[in-house]
Every structure is written in C-alpha cells, then in structure tokens.
N, C-alpha and C positions, 0 to 999 in steps of 0.2 A: 881548778885551783882558783882561789880568791886573789885578787890583786888590787892594790891602791896605786893610782897613777896621778901625776901632776902633768896636765896636758896644756900646752901652749901652741895654738895653731895661728900662724900669721900669714895672711894672704899678701902676695906681692903684686905690684903693678895695678893697684886699685885706689891709689891716693893715700892721704894721711889717715883718715878715719877708718877704722876697721870694726866699729861697734856693731854694724848690721850683720857682719859675718860671724862675729862672736855670738850674737843673739841667735842666729840661725843654727849654729852648732849647739848652743845651750838647749834649744828646743828639741833637737835630736836626742840629746842626753836625757832630758826630762821625759820624752815620749818612750824611751827605752826602759824607763822605770829604775834607772840606776841612781844610787845615792851620789850626790855631787855637791860641791861647794865652790861657787864662783868666787875668785879673788882678783885683785888688781892686775895680775899678769898671767892669768890662766885659770884652770879649773881642776880641782881635785875630784877624782871619780873612783868609786869603789864598787866592785862586783866581781862576777865570774869572768875569768880571763877572756874567753871567746866573746862574751857580750860586750865587755869594755872595748876590746880591739875592733869589734864590728862597728861600734859607735865612732871610733877614730876614723875608720874607712868611710863611713857615711858622712862624717863631717867634711872630709876631703872631697868626696863626690859632690856634696851640696855646694861647697864654696867654689869649686871649679864651675859648677853649673850656674853660679851667680856671676860668672865672668872673670874670676881671678885666674890669670894665666899660670901663676906659680904659687906654691904654698911651701913655707918652711915650718916644720913642726918640731918642738922639743918635748920629749917625754922623759920624766923620771918615774921609776916604778919600784915597788917593793912587794915581795911575797913572803909569807911565813908558813912553815909547816909545823912549828912547835905548839902554836896556839892560835885561836882566832883573835884578830885585832881589827878594830874599826878606825876610821879617821879620827873620830872623837876620842877614842882610847889613846891614840898617839898624842893628841894635843893635851888631854887631861894629865897624862903622865909627866909632861914637861911643866905644866902649871902647878902640879903638886910639889914640884921641886923648887919653885920660885919663892 
C-alpha cells in the first residue's frame, strides 16, 4: 500500500538547535530513495508503507545514537485505494482551485 506521511521528529534533551538531527534523518530518507519534501516543520514522504515506516524507525535509531535521550514524533498520514495520488497531485489540486 502506498502512503504519504508528514513526519516531524523532535529530539529532546539536546539543546535548542535540532538541525543536525533533522539533517541526519533527511539523509536516511534520501538514501532510501523515497520521494520527500523537506519543509519548515517536518518532511513529507511518499512511498510503500513498509519502506516509509522503516525510514521512521531508522530515524529514531540514528537520533538516539547521536545522543538524544528522548524523541517525540508527530505523523500525519493518508492512503488511497480508489486511485494513485502523489504529493504533487495533492498540491496541484488545491492550486487549480485558487
């Protein structure tokens, strides 16, 4: 099953700046070959369910390995069975209506 998620991984107990942790997670996503779009408060990721959630697990493992004692993660996700839809399709559908 294909899924599109909005992932926000926040390490706790590491100080104010979290950009190095976000970058580490982004590298994992890129290396997995998944389509993604980094934005100001997270990353949209598109792909096969198991591959996407394996990346989420890998991000947690990596960030803990970098010394973060706690992580809080927010995930919003959507699936469709009636037709294929990409992240770009969703954005374009709204833009057409503006």
